[in-house]
Residue, then its C-alpha position, 0 to 999 in steps of 0.5 A: m420543394t420537390r417530394i424527393t428533396m423532402l424525403l432526402l431531408s427527412a432521411a438526413g434528420l433521422a441519421l443525425s438523431g441516430c448519432y445522438t449520444m445520451p449523456s452517461d449517468r456514470a460519467g466521471d464517477r468510475p469505481q475506485p478502490y477503497v482502503t481500510q485500517e486493519t490490525a496485523r497480529f502475531e501470538l508469540a508462544m512461550n515454551p517451558d522446556e526453553g524457559g522463554l520464547a518458543w524459538s521454532q516460531m521465530g522464522a514466521f515472526s521475523a517475517f511479521i516484523d519485516g511487514y511491520r517495518s515496510d507497512g506498519a502504520s502505528r507503533l509496534a504494540v506488545t501485550v504481555p500476559d499478567r497472572v500467568a502460572d510461571m512468571d519467571m518464564a514470562d519475564s525471560a520471554m519478555s527479555e528475549l523478545f525485547a533483545y530480538l526487537d532491539g537487534r532488528g532496530i526497534a528500541s524498547h521505548a518505541v514499543a507500546l506496552g500493555e497487559y492482559d489477564a491470562q487467568g493463570s494459564p500456563v501457555a498464555p502467549i505474548i501478543v504483538s500487533y500493529m496497524v496496517y492499511a489495506a487496499h480492496a477492490p471497489r464494493e460496487c463491483e461485487n456480485l455484478g454480472w456482465s452486460n451485453l455491450a452490443g445491446e447498450f442502445d442508449n450509449r450509457a456506461y455499463p455497470r462494470f466499467g472501470c472495475a478491472t482497473a480499480a481492482n488492479y490498483a488495489a492489487m498493485v499498490g505498494h502502500a495502501y495509504d498512497l490511495v488516501g493521500p500523498s506521501s510526505s516528502a524528504p527534506a531538501d539537501a541543504g548542504r548540496n544546495a549550498t554547494i551548488m550556490d557556491r559554484w554558481r557565485a564563483g562562475q564554476p560549472t554546477s553540473s556533476q563531473r562525468s568520468e570517461d566511463e560515463s562519457g557516452a562516446v561511441s566505441q572506436v572498435a568498429e572503425 
């Protein structure tokens, strides 16, 4: 073997070794958003001048109930003050509250009722709360600096890899519990299934009938 051949083989070996990729120590272990269970809480004040609830806050309370109907993960809980200075006003406020909830489709038997000691306070509020799931950006992405990607000579994944995607998931998910487990499926439409089977047994088409507006035919105007 000539000296030139040996030099060429040595150079090829060095080139191949330079292309070798070190296995990533974080491969398959990308940052993921995490979910917590939190308490959404609203304090309904009572107004002596109105003899019950302070209706000036009902706009904000309506938005709170909208949040419960869309994201609530538990029964709605109503905690009423006990030993208030004006029990008649408290009873009137409770009647107004349950009438309002019933008008929003939340029956009184579906509400978890509790009490707390108001110790004679004249302005003790009614506390309405429910549990909700919240999605957050990954903990391991907090307080991380940016690394120089041009300086990653061992081809390992840099610490922030996947953090932006995981943070976007946490910000965009409609229901945070979907990150914990799949949502339940609606029951099958047994009536529709029976209709299709009856048509199939009779030798009739099982597809839905289309109207002329749904035919998809090309307009004849340009012809």
